[in-house]
N, CA and C atoms as an extended XYZ file, in Angstrom:
534
Properties=species:S:1:pos:R:3:atomname:S:1:resname:S:1:resid:I:1 pbc="F F F"
N       -15.200       14.456       19.361 N   UNK     1
C       -14.674       14.787       18.053 CA  UNK     1
C       -15.498       14.042       17.011 C   UNK     1
N       -15.981       14.763       16.004 N   UNK     2
C       -16.801       14.142       14.971 CA  UNK     2
C       -15.930       13.281       14.064 C   UNK     2
N       -16.591       12.357       13.320 N   UNK     3
C       -15.844       11.495       12.408 CA  UNK     3
C       -15.171       12.312       11.315 C   UNK     3
N       -15.817       13.414       10.889 N   UNK     4
C       -15.227       14.239        9.832 CA  UNK     4
C       -13.942       14.903       10.313 C   UNK     4
N       -13.945       15.471       11.509 N   UNK     5
C       -12.732       16.114       12.024 CA  UNK     5
C       -11.670       15.072       12.358 C   UNK     5
N       -12.086       13.874       12.812 N   UNK     6
C       -11.133       12.798       13.062 CA  UNK     6
C       -10.468       12.384       11.752 C   UNK     6
N       -11.233       12.331       10.682 N   UNK     7
C       -10.680       11.974        9.376 CA  UNK     7
C        -9.632       12.994        8.959 C   UNK     7
N        -9.925       14.277        9.152 N   UNK     8
C        -8.967       15.322        8.794 CA  UNK     8
C        -7.692       15.186        9.608 C   UNK     8
N        -7.824       14.849       10.885 N   UNK     9
C        -6.659       14.679       11.754 CA  UNK     9
C        -5.800       13.509       11.280 C   UNK     9
N        -6.421       12.447       10.767 N   UNK    10
C        -5.673       11.273       10.327 CA  UNK    10
C        -5.145       11.405        8.898 C   UNK    10
N        -5.952       11.909        8.004 N   UNK    11
C        -5.586       11.931        6.593 CA  UNK    11
C        -4.585       13.033        6.263 C   UNK    11
N        -4.785       14.230        6.772 N   UNK    12
C        -3.908       15.349        6.439 CA  UNK    12
C        -2.439       15.068        6.782 C   UNK    12
N        -2.106       14.586        7.989 N   UNK    13
C        -0.692       14.308        8.265 CA  UNK    13
C        -0.118       13.213        7.381 C   UNK    13
N        -0.918       12.219        7.027 N   UNK    14
C        -0.416       11.143        6.168 CA  UNK    14
C        -0.045       11.683        4.786 C   UNK    14
N        -0.893       12.527        4.218 N   UNK    15
C        -0.582       13.103        2.917 CA  UNK    15
C         0.585       14.077        3.015 C   UNK    15
N         0.699       14.836        4.104 N   UNK    16
C         1.829       15.752        4.293 CA  UNK    16
C         3.130       14.956        4.387 C   UNK    16
N         3.112       13.847        5.144 N   UNK    17
C         4.300       13.002        5.259 CA  UNK    17
C         4.671       12.428        3.898 C   UNK    17
N         3.681       11.987        3.155 N   UNK    18
C         3.936       11.458        1.819 CA  UNK    18
C         4.579       12.492        0.921 C   UNK    18
N         4.089       13.724        0.964 N   UNK    19
C         4.665       14.795        0.145 CA  UNK    19
C         6.108       15.074        0.553 C   UNK    19
N         6.389       15.092        1.857 N   UNK    20
C         7.757       15.318        2.324 CA  UNK    20
C         8.687       14.195        1.885 C   UNK    20
N         8.211       12.962        1.961 N   UNK    21
C         9.040       11.831        1.544 CA  UNK    21
C         9.332       11.880        0.051 C   UNK    21
N         8.348       12.337       -0.726 N   UNK    22
C         8.577       12.460       -2.169 CA  UNK    22
C         9.635       13.500       -2.483 C   UNK    22
N         9.725       14.542       -1.664 N   UNK    23
C        10.699       15.602       -1.895 CA  UNK    23
C        12.069       15.299       -1.307 C   UNK    23
N        12.148       14.289       -0.435 N   UNK    24
C        13.419       13.951        0.205 CA  UNK    24
C        14.423       13.484       -0.844 C   UNK    24
N        15.686       13.895       -0.705 N   UNK    25
C        16.680       13.474       -1.689 CA  UNK    25
C        16.931       11.968       -1.602 C   UNK    25
N        17.064       11.354       -2.758 N   UNK    26
C        17.355        9.931       -2.844 CA  UNK    26
C        18.702        9.791       -3.534 C   UNK    26
N        19.703        9.233       -2.838 N   UNK    27
C        21.004        9.102       -3.484 CA  UNK    27
C        20.919        8.162       -4.680 C   UNK    27
N        21.635        8.493       -5.724 N   UNK    28
C        21.628        7.647       -6.914 CA  UNK    28
C        22.327        6.336       -6.606 C   UNK    28
N        21.705        5.251       -7.001 N   UNK    29
C        22.308        3.935       -6.820 CA  UNK    29
C        23.218        3.665       -8.007 C   UNK    29
N        24.249        2.878       -7.799 N   UNK    30
C        25.103        2.484       -8.903 CA  UNK    30
C        24.283        1.659       -9.875 C   UNK    30
N        24.578        1.800      -11.148 N   UNK    31
C        23.847        1.034      -12.155 CA  UNK    31
C        23.978       -0.457      -11.883 C   UNK    31
N        25.146       -0.882      -11.395 N   UNK    32
C        25.355       -2.300      -11.106 CA  UNK    32
C        24.462       -2.789       -9.982 C   UNK    32
N        24.135       -1.906       -9.036 N   UNK    33
C        23.300       -2.298       -7.899 CA  UNK    33
C        21.916       -2.745       -8.342 C   UNK    33
N        21.344       -2.094       -9.346 N   UNK    34
C        19.971       -2.391       -9.744 CA  UNK    34
C        19.915       -3.340      -10.937 C   UNK    34
N        21.037       -3.501      -11.656 N   UNK    35
C        21.039       -4.370      -12.822 CA  UNK    35
C        20.836       -5.828      -12.423 C   UNK    35
N        21.526       -6.259      -11.394 N   UNK    36
C        21.479       -7.653      -10.988 CA  UNK    36
C        20.527       -7.786       -9.796 C   UNK    36
N        19.478       -8.541       -9.991 N   UNK    37
C        18.535       -8.755       -8.894 CA  UNK    37
C        19.057       -9.931       -8.078 C   UNK    37
N        19.524       -9.641       -6.875 N   UNK    38
C        20.094      -10.693       -6.048 CA  UNK    38
C        19.240      -10.963       -4.819 C   UNK    38
N        17.925      -10.773       -4.957 N   UNK    39
C        17.037      -11.074       -3.855 CA  UNK    39
C        15.838      -11.876       -4.365 C   UNK    39
N        15.251      -12.606       -3.453 N   UNK    40
C        14.094      -13.436       -3.778 CA  UNK    40
C        12.809      -12.642       -3.649 C   UNK    40
N        12.740      -11.786       -2.639 N   UNK    41
C        11.511      -11.034       -2.362 CA  UNK    41
C        11.851       -9.721       -1.673 C   UNK    41
N        10.831       -8.874       -1.573 N   UNK    42
C        10.944       -7.611       -0.855 CA  UNK    42
C         9.868       -7.616        0.231 C   UNK    42
N        10.273       -7.352        1.469 N   UNK    43
C         9.360       -7.291        2.612 CA  UNK    43
C         9.063       -5.836        2.925 C   UNK    43
N         7.759       -5.468        2.977 N   UNK    44
C         7.339       -4.097        3.264 CA  UNK    44
C         6.712       -4.019        4.649 C   UNK    44
N         7.108       -3.012        5.422 N   UNK    45
C         6.547       -2.755        6.747 CA  UNK    45
C         6.159       -1.284        6.812 C   UNK    45
N         4.907       -1.009        7.157 N   UNK    46
C         4.490        0.384        7.182 CA  UNK    46
C         3.135        0.586        7.822 C   UNK    46
N         2.491        1.653        7.388 N   UNK    47
C         1.171        2.020        7.900 CA  UNK    47
C         0.308        2.445        6.720 C   UNK    47
N        -0.993        2.336        6.903 N   UNK    48
C        -1.920        2.751        5.867 CA  UNK    48
C        -3.007        3.628        6.464 C   UNK    48
N        -3.379        4.647        5.728 N   UNK    49
C        -4.521        5.479        6.095 CA  UNK    49
C        -5.508        5.326        4.942 C   UNK    49
N        -6.739        5.008        5.294 N   UNK    50
C        -7.764        4.745        4.289 CA  UNK    50
C        -8.972        5.626        4.538 C   UNK    50
N        -9.504        6.191        3.486 N   UNK    51
C       -10.709        7.014        3.555 CA  UNK    51
C       -11.821        6.268        2.839 C   UNK    51
N       -12.841        5.865        3.601 N   UNK    52
C       -14.024        5.227        3.022 CA  UNK    52
C       -14.878        6.337        2.419 C   UNK    52
N       -14.824        6.497        1.112 N   UNK    53
C       -15.529        7.575        0.435 CA  UNK    53
C       -17.035        7.440        0.622 C   UNK    53
N       -17.541        6.228        0.491 N   UNK    54
C       -18.980        5.984        0.590 CA  UNK    54
C       -19.524        6.279        1.982 C   UNK    54
N       -18.736        5.970        3.021 N   UNK    55
C       -19.202        6.103        4.411 CA  UNK    55
C       -18.684        7.356        5.109 C   UNK    55
N       -17.805        8.110        4.464 N   UNK    56
C       -17.226        9.325        5.048 CA  UNK    56
C       -16.478        9.032        6.354 C   UNK    56
N       -15.745        7.909        6.396 N   UNK    57
C       -14.951        7.563        7.573 CA  UNK    57
C       -13.500        7.335        7.158 C   UNK    57
N       -12.595        7.428        8.118 N   UNK    58
C       -11.172        7.186        7.864 CA  UNK    58
C       -10.633        6.188        8.867 C   UNK    58
N        -9.604        5.459        8.458 N   UNK    59
C        -8.992        4.434        9.302 CA  UNK    59
C        -7.477        4.516        9.158 C   UNK    59
N        -6.785        4.207       10.229 N   UNK    60
C        -5.328        4.187       10.243 CA  UNK    60
C        -4.885        2.899       10.897 C   UNK    60
N        -3.901        2.208       10.317 N   UNK    61
C        -3.427        0.972       10.916 CA  UNK    61
C        -2.138        0.484       10.286 C   UNK    61
N        -1.566       -0.565       10.861 N   UNK    62
C        -0.324       -1.120       10.337 CA  UNK    62
C        -0.572       -1.892        9.038 C   UNK    62
N         0.488       -1.987        8.234 N   UNK    63
C         0.410       -2.719        6.968 CA  UNK    63
C         1.708       -3.484        6.747 C   UNK    63
N         1.600       -4.671        6.180 N   UNK    64
C         2.757       -5.482        5.796 CA  UNK    64
C         2.519       -6.009        4.389 C   UNK    64
N         3.591       -6.313        3.714 N   UNK    65
C         3.462       -6.874        2.375 CA  UNK    65
C         4.729       -7.595        1.980 C   UNK    65
N         4.586       -8.474        1.012 N   UNK    66
C         5.737       -9.158        0.435 CA  UNK    66
C         5.557       -9.161       -1.074 C   UNK    66
N         6.637       -8.835       -1.779 N   UNK    67
C         6.614       -8.765       -3.234 CA  UNK    67
C         7.614       -9.729       -3.823 C   UNK    67
N         7.209      -10.352       -4.932 N   UNK    68
C         8.120      -11.183       -5.711 CA  UNK    68
C         8.042      -10.708       -7.158 C   UNK    68
N         9.075      -10.998       -7.928 N   UNK    69
C         9.112      -10.616       -9.337 CA  UNK    69
C         9.335      -11.876      -10.176 C   UNK    69
N         8.241      -12.607      -10.490 N   UNK    70
C         8.396      -13.863      -11.226 CA  UNK    70
C         8.880      -13.670      -12.663 C   UNK    70
N         8.543      -12.534      -13.288 N   UNK    71
C         9.011      -12.230      -14.636 CA  UNK    71
C         9.736      -10.892      -14.562 C   UNK    71
N        11.067      -10.944      -14.606 N   UNK    72
C        11.880       -9.756      -14.407 CA  UNK    72
C        11.506       -8.639      -15.387 C   UNK    72
N        11.323       -7.445      -14.820 N   UNK    73
C        10.971       -6.227      -15.558 CA  UNK    73
C         9.591       -6.265      -16.216 C   UNK    73
N         8.791       -7.303      -15.958 N   UNK    74
C         7.446       -7.391      -16.541 CA  UNK    74
C         6.337       -7.556      -15.512 C   UNK    74
N         6.578       -8.328      -14.460 N   UNK    75
C         5.513       -8.622      -13.506 CA  UNK    75
C         6.046       -8.713      -12.084 C   UNK    75
N         5.415       -7.955      -11.195 N   UNK    76
C         5.647       -8.082       -9.758 CA  UNK    76
C         4.316       -8.438       -9.123 C   UNK    76
N         4.363       -9.315       -8.150 N   UNK    77
C         3.154       -9.725       -7.434 CA  UNK    77
C         3.348       -9.362       -5.963 C   UNK    77
N         2.386       -8.615       -5.417 N   UNK    78
C         2.448       -8.203       -4.022 CA  UNK    78
C         1.271       -8.786       -3.253 C   UNK    78
N         1.572       -9.416       -2.147 N   UNK    79
C         0.552       -9.862       -1.198 CA  UNK    79
C         0.672       -8.955        0.014 C   UNK    79
N        -0.378       -8.179        0.284 N   UNK    80
C        -0.349       -7.221        1.385 CA  UNK    80
C        -1.492       -7.436        2.347 C   UNK    80
N        -1.292       -7.009        3.576 N   UNK    81
C        -2.332       -7.124        4.602 CA  UNK    81
C        -2.276       -5.902        5.510 C   UNK    81
N        -3.448       -5.487        5.982 N   UNK    82
C        -3.524       -4.386        6.939 CA  UNK    82
C        -4.694       -4.642        7.880 C   UNK    82
N        -4.670       -3.952        8.996 N   UNK    83
C        -5.737       -4.104        9.983 CA  UNK    83
C        -5.987       -2.763       10.659 C   UNK    83
N        -7.202       -2.582       11.165 N   UNK    84
C        -7.548       -1.389       11.933 CA  UNK    84
C        -8.766       -1.689       12.794 C   UNK    84
N        -8.976       -0.845       13.802 N   UNK    85
C       -10.152       -0.952       14.674 CA  UNK    85
C       -11.105        0.176       14.324 C   UNK    85
N       -12.408       -0.146       14.280 N   UNK    86
C       -13.423        0.843       13.970 CA  UNK    86
C       -14.738        0.427       14.600 C   UNK    86
N       -15.370        1.343       15.298 N   UNK    87
C       -16.670        1.093       15.920 CA  UNK    87
C       -16.666       -0.175       16.783 C   UNK    87
N       -15.582       -0.379       17.510 N   UNK    88
C       -15.481       -1.521       18.401 CA  UNK    88
C       -15.247       -2.845       17.697 C   UNK    88
N       -14.966       -2.815       16.415 N   UNK    89
C       -14.730       -4.036       15.649 CA  UNK    89
C       -13.309       -4.036       15.097 C   UNK    89
N       -12.799       -5.225       14.844 N   UNK    90
C       -11.497       -5.365       14.204 CA  UNK    90
C       -11.735       -5.678       12.735 C   UNK    90
N       -10.970       -5.022       11.879 N   UNK    91
C       -11.113       -5.202       10.437 CA  UNK    91
C        -9.767       -5.598        9.842 C   UNK    91
N        -9.782       -6.543        8.904 N   UNK    92
C        -8.583       -6.987        8.197 CA  UNK    92
C        -8.829       -6.835        6.714 C   UNK    92
N        -7.783       -6.473        5.988 N   UNK    93
C        -7.838       -6.411        4.530 CA  UNK    93
C        -6.617       -7.119        3.956 C   UNK    93
N        -6.854       -7.906        2.919 N   UNK    94
C        -5.775       -8.585        2.210 CA  UNK    94
C        -5.902       -8.230        0.736 C   UNK    94
N        -4.782       -7.910        0.117 N   UNK    95
C        -4.782       -7.564       -1.313 CA  UNK    95
C        -3.744       -8.407       -2.039 C   UNK    95
N        -4.029       -8.677       -3.294 N   UNK    96
C        -3.088       -9.373       -4.169 CA  UNK    96
C        -2.981       -8.537       -5.439 C   UNK    96
N        -1.916       -7.761       -5.544 N   UNK    97
C        -1.758       -6.831       -6.667 CA  UNK    97
C        -0.768       -7.376       -7.689 C   UNK    97
N        -1.140       -7.280       -8.950 N   UNK    98
C        -0.278       -7.653      -10.068 CA  UNK    98
C         0.193       -6.347      -10.703 C   UNK    98
N         1.528       -6.124      -10.670 N   UNK    99
C         2.060       -4.816      -11.045 CA  UNK    99
C         3.115       -4.929      -12.142 C   UNK    99
N         3.201       -3.877      -12.934 N   UNK   100
C         4.219       -3.761      -13.984 CA  UNK   100
C         5.281       -2.778      -13.498 C   UNK   100
N         6.528       -3.237      -13.315 N   UNK   101
C         7.580       -2.326      -12.837 CA  UNK   101
C         8.168       -1.471      -13.960 C   UNK   101
N         8.437       -0.198      -13.623 N   UNK   102
C         9.126        0.738      -14.505 CA  UNK   102
C        10.274        1.336      -13.712 C   UNK   102
N        11.495        1.200      -14.193 N   UNK   103
C        12.680        1.754      -13.538 CA  UNK   103
C        12.846        3.190      -14.007 C   UNK   103
N        12.523        4.175      -13.159 N   UNK   104
C        12.621        5.585      -13.532 CA  UNK   104
C        14.047        6.102      -13.441 C   UNK   104
N        14.811        5.543      -12.493 N   UNK   105
C        16.229        5.872      -12.338 CA  UNK   105
C        16.859        4.715      -11.579 C   UNK   105
N        18.130        4.841      -11.263 N   UNK   106
C        18.792        3.787      -10.499 CA  UNK   106
C        18.237        3.615       -9.106 C   UNK   106
N        17.522        4.639       -8.592 N   UNK   107
C        17.024        4.588       -7.222 CA  UNK   107
C        15.507        4.695       -7.110 C   UNK   107
N        14.795        4.910       -8.214 N   UNK   108
C        13.340        5.104       -8.152 CA  UNK   108
C        12.643        4.133       -9.096 C   UNK   108
N        11.643        3.456       -8.559 N   UNK   109
C        10.878        2.479       -9.322 CA  UNK   109
C         9.388        2.789       -9.176 C   UNK   109
N         8.650        2.716      -10.273 N   UNK   110
C         7.212        2.965      -10.297 CA  UNK   110
C         6.526        1.678      -10.746 C   UNK   110
N         5.462        1.263      -10.013 N   UNK   111
C         4.786        0.019      -10.341 CA  UNK   111
C         3.267        0.172      -10.256 C   UNK   111
N         2.589        0.508      -11.365 N   UNK   112
C         1.127        0.522      -11.337 CA  UNK   112
C         0.605       -0.916      -11.351 C   UNK   112
N        -0.547       -1.119      -10.693 N   UNK   113
C        -1.084       -2.470      -10.661 CA  UNK   113
C        -2.550       -2.542      -10.297 C   UNK   113
N        -3.097       -3.728      -10.477 N   UNK   114
C        -4.496       -4.047      -10.169 CA  UNK   114
C        -4.551       -5.401       -9.498 C   UNK   114
N        -5.630       -5.612       -8.743 N   UNK   115
C        -5.799       -6.936       -8.170 CA  UNK   115
C        -6.998       -7.029       -7.258 C   UNK   115
N        -7.293       -8.254       -6.831 N   UNK   116
C        -8.430       -8.478       -5.938 CA  UNK   116
C        -8.085       -8.152       -4.488 C   UNK   116
N        -9.120       -7.851       -3.720 N   UNK   117
C        -8.975       -7.632       -2.278 CA  UNK   117
C       -10.022       -8.467       -1.547 C   UNK   117
N        -9.741       -8.756       -0.297 N   UNK   118
C       -10.684       -9.449        0.569 CA  UNK   118
C       -10.656       -8.743        1.911 C   UNK   118
N       -11.823       -8.435        2.446 N   UNK   119
C       -11.914       -7.754        3.743 CA  UNK   119
C       -12.779       -8.576        4.678 C   UNK   119
N       -12.411       -8.547        5.948 N   UNK   120
C       -13.156       -9.260        6.992 CA  UNK   120
C       -13.354       -8.315        8.171 C   UNK   120
N       -14.547       -8.341        8.764 N   UNK   121
C       -14.829       -7.504        9.924 CA  UNK   121
C       -15.526       -8.317       11.003 C   UNK   121
N       -15.351       -7.879       12.239 N   UNK   122
C       -16.075       -8.481       13.362 CA  UNK   122
C       -17.233       -7.587       13.791 C   UNK   122
N       -17.557       -6.579       12.987 N   UNK   123
C       -18.623       -5.639       13.326 CA  UNK   123
C       -19.984       -6.322       13.208 C   UNK   123
N       -20.788       -6.299       14.295 N   UNK   124
C       -22.115       -6.916       14.246 CA  UNK   124
C       -23.002       -6.224       13.210 C   UNK   124
N       -23.751       -7.009       12.463 N   UNK   125
C       -24.685       -6.471       11.480 CA  UNK   125
C       -24.080       -6.173       10.127 C   UNK   125
N       -22.768       -6.253        9.995 N   UNK   126
C       -22.109       -5.997        8.710 CA  UNK   126
C       -21.758       -7.327        8.053 C   UNK   126
N       -21.628       -7.310        6.738 N   UNK   127
C       -21.172       -8.509        6.036 CA  UNK   127
C       -19.773       -8.835        6.548 C   UNK   127
N       -19.578      -10.060        7.051 N   UNK   128
C       -18.299      -10.391        7.670 CA  UNK   128
C       -17.149      -10.465        6.675 C   UNK   128
N       -17.379      -10.984        5.495 N   UNK   129
C       -16.338      -11.081        4.477 CA  UNK   129
C       -16.867      -10.515        3.177 C   UNK   129
N       -16.008       -9.766        2.489 N   UNK   130
C       -16.434       -9.143        1.236 CA  UNK   130
C       -15.244       -9.053        0.289 C   UNK   130
N       -15.509       -9.262       -0.992 N   UNK   131
C       -14.483       -9.190       -2.023 CA  UNK   131
C       -14.522       -7.837       -2.706 C   UNK   131
N       -13.413       -7.457       -3.300 N   UNK   132
C       -13.348       -6.200       -4.025 CA  UNK   132
C       -12.173       -6.189       -4.988 C   UNK   132
N       -11.873       -5.010       -5.498 N   UNK   133
C       -10.737       -4.819       -6.405 CA  UNK   133
C       -10.051       -3.523       -6.028 C   UNK   133
N        -8.764       -3.449       -6.355 N   UNK   134
C        -7.989       -2.268       -6.004 CA  UNK   134
C        -7.001       -1.942       -7.119 C   UNK   134
N        -6.830       -0.658       -7.376 N   UNK   135
C        -5.798       -0.154       -8.287 CA  UNK   135
C        -4.773        0.588       -7.433 C   UNK   135
N        -3.492        0.321       -7.663 N   UNK   136
C        -2.427        0.940       -6.867 CA  UNK   136
C        -1.337        1.480       -7.784 C   UNK   136
N        -0.580        2.412       -7.254 N   UNK   137
C         0.647        2.889       -7.898 CA  UNK   137
C         1.721        2.874       -6.817 C   UNK   137
N         2.612        1.914       -6.912 N   UNK   138
C         3.667        1.728       -5.925 CA  UNK   138
C         4.901        2.511       -6.350 C   UNK   138
N         5.445        3.318       -5.433 N   UNK   139
C         6.678        4.061       -5.674 CA  UNK   139
C         7.736        3.542       -4.706 C   UNK   139
N         8.819        2.988       -5.249 N   UNK   140
C         9.931        2.500       -4.433 CA  UNK   140
C        11.079        3.491       -4.551 C   UNK   140
N        11.663        3.856       -3.423 N   UNK   141
C        12.823        4.733       -3.365 CA  UNK   141
C        13.946        3.944       -2.692 C   UNK   141
N        14.863        3.422       -3.489 N   UNK   142
C        15.945        2.584       -2.988 CA  UNK   142
C        17.007        3.459       -2.333 C   UNK   142
N        17.325        3.204       -1.058 N   UNK   143
C        18.399        3.903       -0.348 CA  UNK   143
C        19.718        3.158       -0.511 C   UNK   143
N        19.641        1.864       -0.684 N   UNK   144
C        20.812        1.031       -0.932 CA  UNK   144
C        20.327       -0.197       -1.683 C   UNK   144
N        21.205       -1.138       -1.870 N   UNK   145
C        20.863       -2.372       -2.588 CA  UNK   145
C        19.860       -3.221       -1.810 C   UNK   145
N        19.743       -3.013       -0.509 N   UNK   146
C        18.927       -3.879        0.340 CA  UNK   146
C        17.756       -3.197        1.046 C   UNK   146
N        17.703       -1.867        1.066 N   UNK   147
C        16.686       -1.181        1.865 CA  UNK   147
C        16.235        0.109        1.170 C   UNK   147
N        15.015        0.513        1.494 N   UNK   148
C        14.487        1.763        0.961 CA  UNK   148
C        13.146        2.064        1.603 C   UNK   148
N        12.416        2.989        1.030 N   UNK   149
C        11.082        3.308        1.538 CA  UNK   149
C        10.126        3.392        0.357 C   UNK   149
N         8.841        3.281        0.670 N   UNK   150
C         7.850        3.242       -0.393 CA  UNK   150
C         6.603        4.036       -0.043 C   UNK   150
N         5.887        4.456       -1.076 N   UNK   151
C         4.562        5.061       -0.964 CA  UNK   151
C         3.669        4.330       -1.956 C   UNK   151
N         2.439        4.053       -1.526 N   UNK   152
C         1.511        3.340       -2.404 CA  UNK   152
C         0.115        3.930       -2.282 C   UNK   152
N        -0.228        4.913       -3.130 N   UNK   153
C        -1.619        5.367       -3.160 CA  UNK   153
C        -2.465        4.311       -3.866 C   UNK   153
N        -3.720        4.195       -3.437 N   UNK   154
C        -4.600        3.198       -4.041 CA  UNK   154
C        -6.055        3.627       -4.013 C   UNK   154
N        -6.833        2.999       -4.865 N   UNK   155
C        -8.276        3.231       -4.937 CA  UNK   155
C        -8.942        1.867       -5.010 C   UNK   155
N        -9.945        1.640       -4.145 N   UNK   156
C       -10.601        0.343       -4.107 CA  UNK   156
C       -12.106        0.436       -4.156 C   UNK   156
N       -12.722       -0.676       -4.554 N   UNK   157
C       -14.174       -0.791       -4.581 CA  UNK   157
C       -14.530       -2.206       -4.139 C   UNK   157
N       -15.604       -2.318       -3.366 N   UNK   158
C       -16.064       -3.633       -2.940 CA  UNK   158
C       -17.228       -4.075       -3.821 C   UNK   158
N       -17.381       -5.377       -3.951 N   UNK   159
C       -18.486       -5.946       -4.724 CA  UNK   159
C       -19.548       -6.406       -3.743 C   UNK   159
N       -20.742       -5.882       -3.876 N   UNK   160
C       -21.798       -6.200       -2.922 CA  UNK   160
C       -21.742       -5.252       -1.748 C   UNK   160
N       -22.661       -5.381       -0.829 N   UNK   161
C       -22.738       -4.547        0.367 CA  UNK   161
C       -22.652       -3.057        0.017 C   UNK   161
N       -23.324       -2.671       -1.069 N   UNK   162
C       -23.367       -1.260       -1.438 CA  UNK   162
C       -22.221       -0.773       -2.290 C   UNK   162
N       -21.362       -1.666       -2.768 N   UNK   163
C       -20.208       -1.284       -3.601 CA  UNK   163
C       -19.484       -0.075       -3.023 C   UNK   163
N       -18.917       -0.242       -1.847 N   UNK   164
C       -18.208        0.843       -1.174 CA  UNK   164
C       -16.916        1.181       -1.892 C   UNK   164
N       -16.574        2.478       -1.902 N   UNK   165
C       -15.359        2.963       -2.534 CA  UNK   165
C       -14.430        3.556       -1.476 C   UNK   165
N       -13.124        3.408       -1.698 N   UNK   166
C       -12.168        3.947       -0.742 CA  UNK   166
C       -10.890        4.392       -1.442 C   UNK   166
N       -10.211        5.342       -0.832 N   UNK   167
C        -8.890        5.794       -1.271 CA  UNK   167
C        -7.939        5.566       -0.106 C   UNK   167
N        -6.723        5.140       -0.413 N   UNK   168
C        -5.778        4.820        0.653 CA  UNK   168
C        -4.378        5.303        0.288 C   UNK   168
N        -3.575        5.518        1.305 N   UNK   169
C        -2.158        5.811        1.141 CA  UNK   169
C        -1.404        4.946        2.137 C   UNK   169
N        -0.544        4.097        1.605 N   UNK   170
C         0.277        3.221        2.432 CA  UNK   170
C         1.724        3.638        2.231 C   UNK   170
N         2.490        3.620        3.293 N   UNK   171
C         3.899        3.968        3.190 CA  UNK   171
C         4.705        3.333        4.290 C   UNK   171
N         5.994        3.212        4.063 N   UNK   172
C         6.860        2.640        5.084 CA  UNK   172
C         8.225        2.321        4.509 C   UNK   172
N         8.869        1.335        5.101 N   UNK   173
C        10.191        0.922        4.672 CA  UNK   173
C        10.115       -0.482        4.073 C   UNK   173
N        11.105       -0.822        3.260 N   UNK   174
C        11.176       -2.171        2.725 CA  UNK   174
C        12.595       -2.695        2.816 C   UNK   174
N        12.667       -4.020        2.861 N   UNK   175
C        13.939       -4.730        2.939 CA  UNK   175
C        13.931       -5.852        1.909 C   UNK   175
N        15.047       -6.109        1.288 N   UNK   176
C        15.114       -7.250        0.393 CA  UNK   176
C        15.366       -8.506        1.221 C   UNK   176
N        14.816       -9.619        0.735 N   UNK   177
C        15.020      -10.911        1.360 CA  UNK   177
C        15.936      -11.699        0.431 C   UNK   177
N        17.164      -12.010        0.896 N   UNK   178
C        18.130      -12.698        0.008 CA  UNK   178
C        17.677      -14.086       -0.391 C   UNK   178
């Protein structure tokens, strides 16, 4: 199977799943549920599919993240990590996104953001560590006061090593940490 057809096999279902999740009904949360923030952080568990635009390759792997809101309704900070295997090498990515939350309804939250990224690979002949930047739009769909699911499309660029560009879609479930 060629890398192009493998990419189609990985990327198409991820985008289809994302579209279905966006159309899924989200019960309205009580206004009181979202007014009072009674958690310290939000833990995200999911998967990410990434398309390396510059290299015409795709990757799929697990993703985790933790978010805090140091300035209520103004700033959320997310520390996220993901990993995948490619060409016999293990790759890790870490991102630190600074996001502005917008409450669209009692159950839907939109958070555009920017931040630095760091990637590490064990691939021989490649730069082992590289810095970059990423723009994301985080969509939170609250199912209750403590749990929900999220989608996070993103676009990234690396500095050095050919300034590689990538598009990604991360999604999964989240839990509040009291």
